C-alpha positions in Angstrom: 33.2 -52.1 -6.7 35.9 -50.7 -4.4 35.5 -48.8 -1.2 35.6 -45.2 -2.6 32.9 -45.8 -5.0 30.8 -47.8 -2.7 30.8 -45.2 -0.3 30.1 -42.5 -3.0 27.0 -44.6 -4.1 26.1 -44.8 -0.3 26.4 -40.8 -0.1 24.2 -40.4 -3.1 21.7 -42.7 -1.9 21.5 -41.0 1.5 21.2 -37.5 -0.3 18.4 -38.8 -2.6 16.2 -39.7 0.4 17.3 -36.3 2.2 15.9 -34.4 -0.8 12.7 -36.2 -0.6 12.4 -35.4 3.2 13.8 -32.0 2.6 15.3 -29.6 5.4 12.5 -31.0 8.1 14.3 -34.5 8.4 17.7 -32.8 9.0 16.5 -30.7 11.6 14.8 -33.6 13.4 17.9 -35.5 13.2 20.1 -32.9 14.4 17.9 -31.9 17.2 18.0 -35.5 18.4 19.6 -36.1 22.0 21.3 -39.4 20.5 23.3 -38.0 17.7 26.1 -35.8 18.5 28.6 -35.1 15.2 32.2 -36.4 16.3 34.8 -35.3 13.9 37.4 -37.6 15.5 35.1 -40.5 14.3 35.9 -41.3 10.7 33.0 -40.3 8.1 31.7 -43.6 7.1 30.7 -44.2 10.8 29.0 -40.7 10.9 27.5 -41.7 7.7 26.3 -44.7 9.0 24.5 -43.1 11.7 22.5 -40.8 9.3 21.8 -43.6 6.9 20.2 -45.6 10.0 18.0 -42.6 11.1 17.0 -42.1 7.5 16.0 -45.6 7.1 13.9 -45.8 10.0 12.4 -42.4 9.0 11.4 -43.9 5.9 9.8 -47.1 7.3 7.3 -45.1 9.2 4.1 -44.4 7.3 3.2 -41.1 6.0 1.1 -39.6 8.9 4.0 -40.4 11.3 6.7 -38.7 9.3 4.6 -35.4 8.7 2.8 -35.1 11.9 5.7 -33.0 13.7 6.2 -31.1 10.2 6.5 -27.4 11.1 3.9 -26.5 8.4 1.6 -29.2 9.8 1.6 -27.9 13.3 0.9 -24.5 12.0 -2.1 -25.7 10.2 -3.4 -27.0 13.2 -3.0 -23.8 15.1 -4.7 -22.1 12.3 -7.6 -24.1 12.3 -8.2 -23.9 15.8 -8.2 -20.0 15.3 -10.5 -19.7 12.7 -13.5 -22.1 14.0 -15.0 -22.4 10.5 -15.4 -18.7 10.1 -13.5 -18.7 6.5 -14.6 -21.5 4.5 -12.1 -20.6 1.6 -9.3 -21.0 4.0 -10.9 -24.0 5.8 -10.8 -25.7 2.2 -7.0 -25.4 1.9 -6.8 -26.8 5.5 -8.9 -29.7 4.6 -6.5 -30.3 1.5 -3.5 -30.2 3.8 -5.4 -32.8 6.3 -5.7 -34.9 3.4 -2.2 -35.0 2.3 -1.3 -35.7 5.9 -3.7 -38.8 6.8 -4.8 -40.0 3.5 -3.6 -41.9 0.8 -2.7 -40.2 -2.7 -5.4 -39.5 -5.0 -4.1 -40.1 -8.2 -6.6 -39.1 -10.9 -6.3 -40.3 -14.7 -7.6 -37.5 -17.0 -7.5 -37.0 -20.6 -10.1 -36.6 -23.6 -13.1 -38.9 -24.4 -11.7 -42.5 -25.8 -8.5 -41.6 -25.0 -8.0 -45.4 -23.1 -7.9 -44.2 -19.6 -10.0 -47.3 -18.6 -7.7 -49.5 -20.3 -4.6 -47.9 -19.1 -5.6 -48.4 -15.4 -6.7 -52.0 -16.1 -3.5 -52.9 -17.3 -1.6 -51.0 -14.8 -3.3 -52.9 -12.3 -3.5 -56.4 -14.0 -7.1 -56.4 -13.7 -10.2 -56.3 -16.4 -12.6 -54.6 -14.1 -12.9 -51.2 -15.5 -15.3 -50.5 -18.6 -13.9 -49.8 -21.8 -15.8 -48.4 -24.9 -18.8 -47.1 -22.7 -21.4 -44.6 -23.9 -20.8 -41.1 -23.1 -24.1 -40.6 -21.0 -23.3 -43.4 -18.7 -19.7 -42.6 -18.2 -18.7 -41.9 -14.5 -16.2 -41.3 -11.7 -14.6 -44.5 -10.7 -12.3 -44.6 -7.6 -10.2 -47.7 -7.2 -9.2 -48.1 -3.5 -7.5 -51.0 -1.8 -9.1 -53.8 -0.2 -8.6 -57.5 0.9 -11.7 -58.6 -0.6 -13.3 -57.5 -4.0 -16.4 -55.2 -3.5 -18.3 -52.4 -5.2 -20.0 -49.5 -3.7 -22.2 -47.4 -5.9 -22.7 -43.8 -4.3 -26.2 -42.2 -5.6 -27.1 -38.6 -5.2 -30.9 -37.9 -5.6 -31.3 -33.9 -5.6 -28.6 -33.4 -2.8 -29.7 -36.6 -1.0 -26.9 -38.9 -1.0 -26.8 -42.9 -0.5 -24.6 -45.6 -0.7 -25.2 -49.1 -1.9 -22.4 -51.7 -0.9 -22.2 -55.3 -2.7 -19.5 -58.0 -2.6 -17.5 -58.5 -5.6 -17.5 -56.9 -8.9 -20.5 -58.2 -10.3 -22.7 -55.3 -9.4 -20.0 -53.2 -11.4 -20.1 -55.8 -14.3 -24.0 -55.2 -14.8 -23.7 -51.5 -14.9 -20.9 -52.0 -17.5 -23.1 -54.4 -19.4 -25.9 -52.0 -19.1 -24.1 -49.1 -20.2 -23.0 -51.2 -23.5 -26.9 -51.9 -24.6 -28.5 -49.2 -22.9 -31.1 -51.0 -21.1 -34.1 -48.8 -19.7 -33.8 -50.4 -16.2 -30.5 -48.5 -15.9 -30.8 -45.5 -17.9 -32.5 -43.5 -15.0 -30.1 -44.9 -12.3 -27.0 -43.8 -14.3 -28.0 -40.0 -14.2 -27.9 -40.3 -10.2 -24.8 -42.0 -10.0 -22.1 -39.7 -8.4 -19.1 -42.0 -7.8 -18.4 -45.9 -8.2 -15.7 -47.1 -5.6 -14.3 -50.4 -6.6 -12.1 -52.5 -3.8 -9.2 -54.0 -5.7 -6.4 -56.2 -3.7 -3.4 -54.7 -5.2 -0.3 -53.4 -3.2 -0.1 -49.9 -4.9 -3.2 -49.1 -3.7 -2.1 -49.3 0.0 -0.4 -45.8 -0.7 -2.8 -44.6 -3.2 -6.2 -44.3 -4.8 -6.7 -44.4 -8.6 -9.6 -42.8 -10.0 -10.8 -43.1 -13.5 -12.9 -40.2 -15.0 -15.2 -39.9 -17.9 -13.3 -38.0 -20.4 -13.4 -34.2 -21.7 -14.6 -32.8 -25.1 -17.7 -34.9 -25.8 -20.1 -33.2 -23.9 -20.8 -30.5 -21.0 -22.1 -33.1 -18.5 -18.9 -35.3 -18.7 -16.6 -32.1 -18.5 -18.2 -31.4 -15.3 -18.0 -34.9 -14.1 -14.3 -34.9 -14.6 -13.7 -31.6 -13.4 -15.8 -32.1 -10.1 -13.1 -34.6 -9.0 -10.0 -32.0 -8.9 -10.9 -30.7 -5.5 -10.0 -34.2 -4.0 -7.0 -34.5 -6.3 -3.2 -34.8 -5.8 -1.8 -36.1 -8.9 -3.2 -36.0 -12.5 -2.2 -38.5 -15.0 -2.9 -36.9 -18.4 -3.5 -39.8 -20.9 -3.0 -38.3 -24.2 -4.2 -40.2 -27.9 -1.0 -40.3 -30.0 -3.0 -40.0 -33.0 -4.7 -36.8 -31.8 -1.6 -35.2 -29.7 -1.8 -31.8 -28.5 -5.1 -30.7 -29.6 -6.3 -27.1 -28.6 -9.2 -28.4 -26.4 -6.3 -30.0 -24.4 -4.4 -26.8 -24.0 -7.8 -25.2 -22.6 -8.4 -28.1 -20.1 -4.8 -28.5 -18.9 -4.7 -24.6 -18.0 -7.6 -25.1 -15.7 -6.1 -28.2 -14.1 -2.5 -26.6 -13.7 -4.2 -24.0 -11.7 -5.4 -26.4 -8.7 -2.9 -29.5 -9.1 0.9 -29.1 -9.2 1.8 -32.6 -10.1 0.9 -33.3 -13.5 2.1 -36.1 -15.7 2.0 -36.9 -19.4 1.4 -40.7 -20.6 0.8 -41.1 -24.3 -1.2 -43.9 -25.3 -2.1 -45.7 -28.5 1.6 -45.7 -29.8 1.0 -49.3 -31.3 -1.3 -47.8 -34.1 1.6 -46.6 -36.1 4.7 -48.2 -34.6 5.8 -51.7 -34.6 9.5 -52.0 -33.7 12.3 -50.3 -31.8 13.5 -48.1 -34.6 10.2 -46.6 -35.4 9.7 -46.0 -31.6 12.9 -44.1 -31.1 12.3 -41.5 -33.9 8.3 -41.0 -33.1 9.5 -40.6 -29.4 12.4 -37.9 -30.9 9.6 -36.0 -33.0 7.0 -36.2 -30.0 9.5 -34.3 -27.8 10.5 -31.6 -30.3 6.9 -30.8 -31.4 5.8 -30.8 -27.6 8.5 -28.8 -26.9 7.9 -26.1 -29.5 4.2 -25.8 -29.1 5.1 -25.6 -25.1 2.6 -28.6 -24.5 5.4 -30.1 -22.2 5.3 -27.5 -20.1 2.4 -28.5 -18.0 4.0 -31.7 -16.9 6.4 -32.5 -14.4 10.0 -32.9 -16.0 10.1 -36.8 -16.2 11.1 -39.0 -19.1 8.2 -39.1 -21.8 6.2 -42.1 -21.7 4.8 -43.6 -25.0 2.9 -46.7 -24.4 0.1 -49.0 -25.6 -2.3 -50.0 -23.0 -4.1 -53.0 -25.2 -1.2 -54.4 -27.2 0.2 -57.2 -25.6 2.9 -58.3 -28.2 6.3 -58.9 -27.0 7.6 -55.2 -28.2 4.8 -53.1 -26.6 4.6 -55.4 -23.6 8.3 -54.8 -22.8 7.7 -50.9 -23.6 4.5 -51.0 -20.7 7.1 -52.7 -18.1 9.8 -50.2 -18.7 7.1 -47.3 -18.3 5.8 -49.3 -15.3 9.2 -49.4 -13.5 10.2 -45.9 -14.3 6.8 -44.5 -13.4 6.6 -46.5 -10.4 9.8 -44.7 -9.1 8.5 -41.4 -9.8 4.8 -41.5 -9.0 3.4 -44.8 -7.8 6.2 -45.5 -4.9 7.0 -42.1 -4.3 3.9 -41.2 -1.7 6.0 -39.5 0.7 7.9 -37.2 -1.8 4.9 -36.3 -3.5 2.9 -35.8 -0.4 5.9 -33.5 1.0 5.6 -31.6 -2.3 2.1 -31.2 -2.1 2.5 -29.9 1.8 4.7 -27.2 0.4 2.3 -26.4 -2.4 -0.7 -26.3 -0.1 1.1 -24.2 2.5 1.8 -21.7 -0.1 -1.8 -21.4 -1.1 -2.6 -21.0 2.8 0.1 -18.3 3.0 -1.5 -16.6 -0.3 -5.3 -17.1 0.8 -4.6 -15.5 4.4 -3.1 -12.7 2.6 -6.1 -12.3 -0.2 -8.7 -12.5 2.6 -6.8 -10.0 4.7 -6.7 -7.7 1.9 -10.4 -8.4 1.2 -11.4 -7.3 4.7 -8.9 -4.4 4.6 -10.7 -3.4 1.2 -14.2 -3.7 2.9 -13.0 -1.4 6.1 -11.7 1.0 3.5 -15.0 1.2 1.6 -16.8 1.8 4.9 -14.4 4.8 5.9 -14.7 6.1 2.6 -18.7 6.2 2.7 -18.8 7.4 6.3 -16.2 10.3 5.7 -17.7 11.4 2.4 -21.3 11.2 3.3 -21.1 12.7 7.1 -24.1 15.1 7.4 -21.5 18.1 8.3 -19.2 17.1 5.4 -22.2 17.1 2.9 -23.7 20.5 4.2 -20.4 22.1 3.9 -20.0 21.0 0.2 -23.3 21.9 -0.8 -24.6 24.7 1.3 -23.2 27.7 -0.6 -24.3 25.7 -3.9 -27.8 25.7 -2.6 -27.7 29.3 -1.9 -26.3 30.3 -5.0 -28.7 28.3 -6.8 -31.5 29.8 -5.1 -30.0 33.5 -4.5 -32.3 35.1 -7.1 -35.8 33.7 -5.5 -34.3 34.5 -2.1 -33.5 38.0 -2.9 -36.7 38.7 -4.3 -38.6 37.0 -1.5 -36.6 39.4 1.1 -37.4 42.2 -1.0 -41.2 41.6 -1.0 -40.8 41.1 2.7 -39.2 44.5 3.1 -41.6 46.2 0.9 -44.8 44.7 2.7 -43.0 45.7 6.1 -42.7 49.2 4.9 -46.1 49.7 3.6 -47.7 48.4 7.1 -46.1 50.9 9.4 -49.2 51.0 11.8 -48.7 50.0 15.3 -52.1 48.1 16.0 -53.2 44.8 15.1 -54.0 45.9 11.2 -50.8 44.1 10.3 -51.5 41.0 11.8 -54.9 40.7 10.4 -54.3 42.1 6.9 -51.0 39.6 6.7 -53.4 36.7 7.7 -56.0 37.7 5.1 -53.5 38.8 2.1 -51.1 36.0 2.5 -52.2 33.3 -0.1 -53.0 36.0 -2.6 -49.6 38.0 -2.0 -46.6 38.2 -4.0 -44.6 36.9 -0.9 -46.4 33.8 -1.3 -46.1 33.2 -4.8 -42.5 34.0 -4.8 -42.2 31.5 -1.7 -44.0 28.7 -3.7 -41.5 29.5 -6.8 -38.5 29.1 -4.3 -39.9 25.8 -2.5 -40.5 24.4 -6.3 -36.8 25.3 -7.2 -35.4 24.1 -3.8 -37.6 20.7 -4.3 -35.7 20.5 -7.8 -32.3 20.8 -6.1 -33.0 18.4 -3.5 -34.4 15.8 -5.9 -31.4 15.9 -8.0 -28.8 15.8 -5.2 -30.9 12.8 -3.7 -31.0 11.0 -7.2 -27.4 11.5 -7.1 -26.8 10.1 -3.8 -28.9 7.1 -4.3 -27.1 6.1 -7.3 -23.5 6.9 -5.8 -24.9 4.8 -2.7 -26.4 1.9 -5.3 -22.9 1.8 -6.8 -21.3 1.8 -3.3 -23.6 -1.3 -2.3 -22.8 -3.1 -5.5 -18.9 -2.8 -4.7 -19.2 -3.7 -1.0 -21.8 -6.7 -1.9 -19.0 -8.1 -4.1 -16.2 -7.6 -1.7 -18.2 -9.4 1.4 -17.7 -13.4 1.1 -20.6 -15.1 0.4 -20.9 -17.1 3.3 -22.2 -13.8 4.9 -25.5 -14.9 2.9 -27.7 -12.9 5.1 -25.9 -9.9 5.0 -25.5 -10.0 1.3 -29.0 -10.6 0.7 -29.9 -7.4 2.8 -27.3 -5.4 0.8 -28.9 -6.8 -2.7 -32.5 -5.9 -1.4 -31.6 -2.2 -0.3 -29.8 -1.7 -3.7 -32.8 -2.9 -5.2 -35.0 -0.8 -3.1 -32.7 2.3 -4.1 -33.0 1.8 -7.7 -36.8 1.5 -7.6 -37.1 4.6 -5.5 -34.7 6.7 -7.9 -36.7 5.4 -10.9 -39.9 6.3 -9.0 -38.9 9.7 -7.3 -42.0 11.6 -6.1 -40.6 14.3 -3.7 -43.5 16.8 -3.0 -42.9 20.5 -2.6 -45.6 20.8 -0.1 -43.4 19.0 2.2 -40.4 20.9 2.0 -39.1 24.3 3.5 -41.2 24.4 6.5 -38.9 26.5 8.8 -38.8 29.0 5.8 -42.5 28.8 5.3 -42.8 29.8 9.2 -40.1 32.5 8.9 -41.7 34.2 6.3 -45.0 34.2 8.1 -43.3 35.6 10.9 -41.5 38.2 8.9 -44.9 39.5 7.8 -45.9 40.4 11.4 -43.0 42.4 12.6 -43.9 45.7 10.8 -44.9 47.2 14.3 -41.8 46.5 15.8 -39.8 48.9 13.5 -39.5 52.8 13.6 -39.0 54.0 9.9 -39.2 57.6 11.2 -35.5 57.1 12.9 -32.2 56.0 11.2 -32.2 52.8 8.9 -30.4 50.6 11.8 -32.7 50.3 15.0 -32.9 48.0 18.2 -35.3 45.3 17.4 -37.5 44.5 20.5 -37.9 40.7 20.0 -35.9 38.3 18.7 -37.5 34.9 17.1 -35.7 31.7 17.3 -37.5 28.6 15.7 -37.1 25.7 17.9 -39.0 23.0 15.8 -41.5 22.9 13.1 -44.5 23.8 15.8 -42.8 26.1 18.2 -40.9 29.5 18.4 -38.8 31.0 21.3 -39.2 34.6 21.9 -36.3 36.4 23.6 -35.8 40.1 24.3 -32.4 40.6 23.9 -32.3 43.8 21.5 -30.0 43.5 18.5 -29.3 46.5 16.3 -29.5 46.0 12.4 -31.4 47.2 9.7 -34.7 45.6 8.6 -33.1 43.9 5.6 -30.2 42.4 7.5 -32.9 40.9 10.2 -34.9 39.6 7.3 -31.7 38.2 5.2 -30.4 36.5 8.6 -33.8 34.7 9.5 -34.4 33.7 5.8 -30.9 32.4 5.5 -30.8 30.7 9.0 -34.2 29.1 8.4 -33.1 27.6 4.7 -30.1 26.1 6.4 -32.1 24.4 9.0 -34.3 23.1 6.5 -31.5 22.2 4.2 -29.8 20.1 7.5 -33.2 18.5 8.1 -33.4 17.4 4.5 -29.8 16.2 4.3 -30.4 14.0 7.3 -33.6 12.5 6.1 -31.7 11.8 3.0 -28.5 10.4 4.3 -29.6 8.4 7.2 -31.1 5.1 6.3 -31.8 2.8 9.1 -31.5 -0.3 7.0 -27.9 1.3 5.6 -26.5 1.9 9.0 -27.5 -1.5 10.3 -25.4 -3.1 7.3 -22.6 -0.7 7.8 -22.5 -1.5 11.7 -22.5 -5.3 11.0 -20.0 -5.1 8.2 -17.6 -3.0 10.8 -18.0 -5.7 13.3 -16.8 -8.5 10.9 -14.1 -6.4 9.7 -13.2 -6.0 13.0 -13.1 -9.7 13.9 -11.2 -10.8 10.8 -8.7 -8.0 11.5 -8.2 -9.4 15.2 -7.9 -12.8 13.9 -5.5 -12.6 11.1 -3.0 -10.6 13.2 -2.9 -14.0 15.2 -2.8 -16.0 11.9 0.2 -13.9 11.0 2.1 -14.5 13.9 1.5 -18.5 13.8 2.7 -18.2 9.7 5.8 -16.5 11.0 7.1 -19.2 13.6 
């Protein structure tokens, strides 16, 4: 190989490494004090310096390589600011920590009986994993590195976890045997096994952990066992059965997996059932590629070579195919932990960015809901909106009541105590009282209708608010739920009594019946009133001597309307002010303020 070709290969190899490490490696390299690019030195020497740095870079373990990555530094800063307040974001930070510090977790998934356990046994040259197990005994099995073989069985008894550690794989072999014969002694034990960890002395397990899953599309329990491992997964190998390829149930599960895992690889197993030589193999491979491209099944997976293998056949042809697969797959997955880790770091960092944005928008929506409620249901706003509506609704009865009061006063023009005595005696039997009772009844109807409408709106508003507040504020969510239930019950059993309504109007009507002796009907229709009555509260009147010139009709109308407004304001205040509701609003405002302050800081960190 001549110098130019050799140098070209050297450049290509270096660029491949640089692509894996991405721009962070270049930045680190250029910032080194020991490296100064010198155009006077030939390119080969400059390339040699760069190649030496890249080689030393990749000899470091993953944690050393990634610890100073800007994304990693930022995530550490973000975690210190969160202090455990936002679990959804903490989960992503945990995933980033896992990518940095832990071996890759590669999970083999597929439908039940696709040959996942056989595939892993063949991959690691072991016969440890059980094959042809009963569905009810299938469980998650994690293969980890160990200089000596051992078996850890993790149990979950109603949330209480315990681990049994035994040397060798004998305990695992006993579970395998029991799974095949369904021994009663083990049947209850299987129900409580959460995970089995098997230590195997194999070099590939130094960089990654392999997990065998029960399989999909047999029963719901098995599906949940398989999906439960996704939160700990970095890479998924989807093992498909060549004889049942691209089923609808596979599409459904892969869509769910793809939402959480960016690195999916397709391996097609059981090719030996219908294929026995190279010609039929190449023909089948071409047909599979076309079919999976047409139905878009291939779009779920990384754009690598299509792998068609047999995990169990050991004849010369399929043994050669498996070794070819192993060589190619080791390059793209098994020996590419740094490349995949960098890819995962970018993926989870983008998830973090999106999660921060989503949580911020959620708290903005909560704050907007609070502002909307307070603005719409402020006492002065509701009073302004409904006061004129109320007066129009009651206008006929109010006018009639005022007419009764005027007539009563005109007929009682004596200037002695006769007016007072007869009004007290006749009031409960008079037309005035009957009209007031009718007014109170209609007013009650108006208020009840308004209150029911308000409670329905409030219940709906609380439902929306409760849906926006993250469920880790469980106590606040419970209070919102209890208040919503109470309002729904109160709306259904509304029993407002008219006997407790319009106290100010009732008191004013009584006072108006006493004032005939203050008015001189022999003079003009407008005269000076000697006494002015002002209601201080339900039990007290304030009397002032600041005479005002107006007609009797005007005086009665002013007092009736003013007292009606005061009663209405009091009822609105009672309706709108709920101490439980306002404590919920106050606490939610405090949470939103803290979130706003926190996310301003987090945005600044993400922009660094």
